[in-house]
C-alpha positions in Angstrom: 2.1 6.8 1.1 0.5 9.3 3.5 -0.8 12.5 1.9 1.2 14.6 4.1 4.5 12.9 3.5 7.1 15.4 2.1 10.3 14.9 0.2 12.8 16.8 -1.9 15.6 15.8 -4.3 17.8 14.1 -1.6 15.3 12.6 0.8 12.6 9.9 0.3 11.2 9.2 -3.1 13.0 12.1 -4.5 16.3 10.5 -3.9 15.5 7.9 -6.5 15.1 10.7 -9.1 18.6 11.7 -8.2 19.7 8.2 -8.6 18.1 7.9 -12.0 20.1 11.0 -13.1 23.2 9.4 -11.6 22.7 6.4 -13.7 22.1 8.4 -16.9 25.4 10.3 -16.1 27.1 6.9 -16.0 25.4 5.7 -19.2 26.5 9.0 -21.0 30.1 8.4 -20.2 29.9 5.0 -22.0 31.5 5.1 -25.6 28.5 2.9 -26.7 25.9 5.0 -24.8 22.2 4.6 -25.8 21.4 8.0 -24.5 23.2 11.1 -23.9 22.2 13.4 -21.0 24.5 16.4 -20.8 22.9 17.6 -17.7 22.6 14.6 -15.5 26.1 15.0 -14.0 25.2 18.7 -13.1 22.2 17.5 -11.2 24.2 15.1 -9.1 27.0 17.5 -8.4 24.5 20.2 -7.4 22.4 17.9 -5.1 25.0 17.4 -2.4 23.5 13.8 -1.9 23.8 12.3 1.6 24.7 8.9 0.1 27.5 7.9 -2.4 26.6 8.3 -6.1 28.6 6.7 -9.0 31.2 7.8 -11.5 33.3 10.7 -11.0 31.1 11.9 -8.2 32.3 9.4 -5.5 34.8 6.7 -4.7 32.9 3.5 -5.1 35.2 1.8 -2.9 33.1 3.3 -0.1 30.3 0.8 -1.3 30.1 -2.8 -0.9 30.7 -4.9 -4.0 27.0 -5.5 -4.4 26.1 -1.9 -4.1 28.8 -0.9 -6.7 27.6 -3.7 -8.9 24.0 -2.4 -8.5 25.0 1.1 -9.7 26.8 -0.3 -12.8 23.9 -2.6 -13.7 21.4 0.0 -13.0 23.0 2.5 -15.3 22.9 -0.2 -18.1 19.2 -0.8 -17.6 18.5 2.9 -17.6 20.2 3.3 -20.9 17.9 0.7 -22.4 14.8 2.1 -20.7 15.5 5.7 -21.6 16.3 4.8 -25.3 13.1 2.8 -25.7 11.0 5.6 -24.3 12.8 8.3 -26.2 12.0 6.5 -29.5 8.4 5.9 -28.5 7.8 9.6 -27.6 9.5 10.9 -30.8 7.7 8.4 -32.9 4.5 9.8 -31.5 5.5 13.4 -32.0 6.7 12.8 -35.6 3.3 11.2 -36.2 1.5 14.5 -35.4 0.9 14.1 -31.7 1.8 17.6 -30.3 1.3 17.1 -26.5 3.7 15.1 -24.4 3.1 14.6 -20.8 5.7 13.1 -18.5 4.3 11.9 -15.2 6.6 12.1 -12.1 9.1 13.8 -14.3 11.9 14.1 -11.7 15.1 15.2 -13.3 14.0 14.1 -16.8 15.4 16.5 -19.5 13.8 15.2 -22.7 12.6 18.6 -23.4 16.2 19.7 -23.6 18.0 16.8 -25.1 15.7 15.5 -27.8 15.2 17.0 -31.3 11.5 17.5 -31.3 9.5 18.4 -34.3 8.0 22.0 -34.4 4.8 22.5 -32.4 5.5 20.1 -29.6 4.3 21.0 -26.2 6.0 19.0 -23.3 4.4 19.0 -19.8 6.5 17.8 -16.7 4.5 16.9 -13.7 6.3 16.6 -10.4 6.5 18.2 -7.0 7.4 21.9 -6.9 10.7 21.2 -4.9 11.8 18.8 -7.5 11.0 21.0 -10.5 12.5 24.1 -8.8 15.8 22.3 -8.3 15.8 21.0 -11.8 15.1 24.6 -13.1 17.8 26.0 -11.0 20.5 23.7 -12.3 19.4 23.9 -16.0 19.5 27.8 -15.6 23.0 27.6 -14.4 24.0 25.4 -17.3 22.4 27.8 -19.8 20.1 25.0 -21.0 17.3 25.8 -23.6 14.4 23.6 -24.1 13.9 22.3 -27.7 10.2 22.4 -27.6 7.5 24.2 -25.6 8.1 23.2 -22.0 5.6 23.5 -19.3 6.7 22.4 -15.6 3.5 21.4 -13.8 4.1 21.6 -10.0 1.6 19.0 -8.7 1.5 15.9 -6.5 0.0 12.9 -8.3 -1.8 12.0 -5.2 -3.6 15.3 -5.4 -5.6 17.1 -8.3 -2.9 17.1 -10.9 -5.4 17.2 -13.8 -6.5 20.5 -13.0 -2.8 21.7 -12.7 -2.1 20.2 -16.1 -5.1 22.0 -17.8 -4.0 25.3 -16.1 -0.6 24.7 -17.6 -2.1 24.8 -21.2 -2.8 21.1 -21.7 -5.8 20.5 -24.0 -7.7 17.4 -23.4 -9.5 17.6 -26.8 -6.1 17.1 -28.6 -4.2 13.8 -28.6 -1.3 13.3 -26.2 1.3 10.9 -25.6 1.9 10.0 -21.9 5.0 8.6 -20.2 5.0 6.8 -16.8 8.7 5.9 -16.6 9.9 4.5 -13.2 6.5 5.5 -11.5 4.0 2.6 -11.3 5.9 0.5 -8.7 5.7 3.4 -6.3 1.9 3.7 -6.6 -0.4 1.7 -4.4 -3.2 -0.1 -6.1 -6.0 2.5 -5.6 -3.5 5.3 -6.7 -2.5 3.5 -9.9 -6.1 2.7 -10.8 -6.9 6.4 -10.3 -3.9 7.5 -12.3 -4.9 5.5 -15.3 -8.6 6.6 -14.9 -7.5 10.2 -14.9 -5.3 9.7 -18.0 -8.2 8.1 -19.8 -10.4 11.2 -18.9 -7.8 13.4 -20.4 -7.0 11.4 -23.6 -8.6 12.2 -26.9 -8.8 9.5 -29.6 -5.5 8.9 -31.1 -3.6 9.4 -27.7 -0.7 7.1 -26.8 0.8 6.0 -23.7 4.1 4.3 -22.5 4.9 2.9 -19.0 7.4 0.7 -17.2 5.7 -2.2 -15.3 7.2 -4.5 -12.9 5.6 -8.0 -12.5 4.7 -8.8 -8.9 7.1 -11.9 -9.0 10.0 -9.4 -8.7 9.4 -9.3 -5.0 11.8 -12.2 -4.1 14.5 -10.3 -5.9 14.0 -6.9 -4.1 13.5 -8.6 -0.8 16.7 -10.7 -0.9 19.1 -9.5 1.9 21.9 -8.8 -0.4 19.7 -6.7 -2.7 18.1 -4.7 0.2 21.5 -4.0 1.7 22.8 -2.7 -1.5 19.9 -0.3 -2.1 20.0 0.8 1.5 23.7 1.9 0.9 22.4 4.0 -2.0 20.0 5.7 0.3 16.8 3.9 -0.2 15.1 0.6 0.6 13.2 -0.4 -2.6 11.4 -3.1 -1.0 9.6 -0.6 1.4 8.8 1.8 -1.5 7.4 -0.4 -4.3 3.8 -1.6 -4.0 2.2 -4.9 -5.4 -0.7 -5.8 -3.1 -4.2 -5.6 -4.8 -2.9 -4.3 -8.1 -4.5 -5.3 -11.3 -2.2 -5.6 -14.2 -2.0 -2.2 -16.1 -2.5 -4.0 -19.3 -5.9 -5.2 -18.2 -6.8 -1.7 -16.8 -5.9 0.0 -20.1 -7.5 -2.6 -22.4 -10.7 -2.3 -20.4 -10.6 1.4 -20.9 -10.4 1.2 -24.7 -6.5 1.1 -25.2 -4.7 -1.2 -27.5 -1.8 -2.3 -25.5 1.5 -4.0 -26.2 4.1 -5.4 -23.9 7.9 -5.8 -24.4 10.2 -7.7 -21.9 13.1 -5.4 -21.0 15.7 -8.0 -21.7 14.5 -8.4 -25.3 14.6 -4.6 -25.8 18.1 -4.7 -24.5 19.1 -7.4 -26.9 17.7 -5.5 -29.8 20.0 -2.7 -28.8 23.0 -5.0 -28.4 23.1 -4.3 -24.8 23.6 -7.0 -22.0 21.9 -6.4 -18.7 24.5 -7.4 -16.1 24.6 -7.9 -12.4 22.1 -7.4 -9.7 19.9 -5.2 -11.9 19.5 -8.1 -14.5 17.5 -10.0 -11.9 15.1 -7.1 -11.6 15.0 -6.4 -15.2 14.1 -10.1 -16.0 10.6 -8.9 -14.4 10.4 -5.6 -16.2 8.0 -4.9 -19.2 7.8 -1.7 -21.2 4.2 -1.2 -22.1 2.8 0.9 -25.0 -0.8 1.7 -25.8 -2.9 3.6 -28.2 -6.4 4.8 -28.0 
């Protein structure tokens, strides 16, 4: 990804953040929802997206059957993913870790929707355009954070550690890091640098959680039906995700002194009593939720 490339919430990579919010809006409407995001629908409504988005925000008859299926199955997957990372972050906070860092936060609203213990400081790293849009919508909704919240306007391709420290992050205190829906978008060098920087900022006792897609997912996302479905939703995932030259994040983290665990997404879904249907099930079969402790 060129350093000069720009995007906002309805273009390029930013549109994927809106898609994730749309998926959480669908999940929230389920009677058996695994997560409840009261602001996801407001983000979608405010964005004036150039492509159809799901639920009450558009008529899915405008989409092909494959694209409509992808929305539905994506929302189910996002429910599982969000619930897993919600629990991981909350367990870390209840265990005494007072700093939470959400990298490429997008329209994440964990600062607002989770019941954090006293003293938690949550840092959201993303581009200023994305954070400004989020703050504007949340302000109109009258939302109030349930912890200390620190937006960190920074590009993960630039010097985000300095921006994080300037926002009040203390590298001498343990932190819990979240990289949800981020790693596939990072080229090999950027991913290695991302983990190196986290290592430099992580005191003993720190924890980390990340979503990782195995490279053998490539035939799935390069399938013509799958690509056509994602293009109708405004992106071509096959052109945005990177696999070449990457070392498995478990090996990178283990070599840096982290104790790493890996959980297949379908197994986590089964633990929650959730089946992953449709097109997204083919992607989820290659998805792993990583957790690590230093």
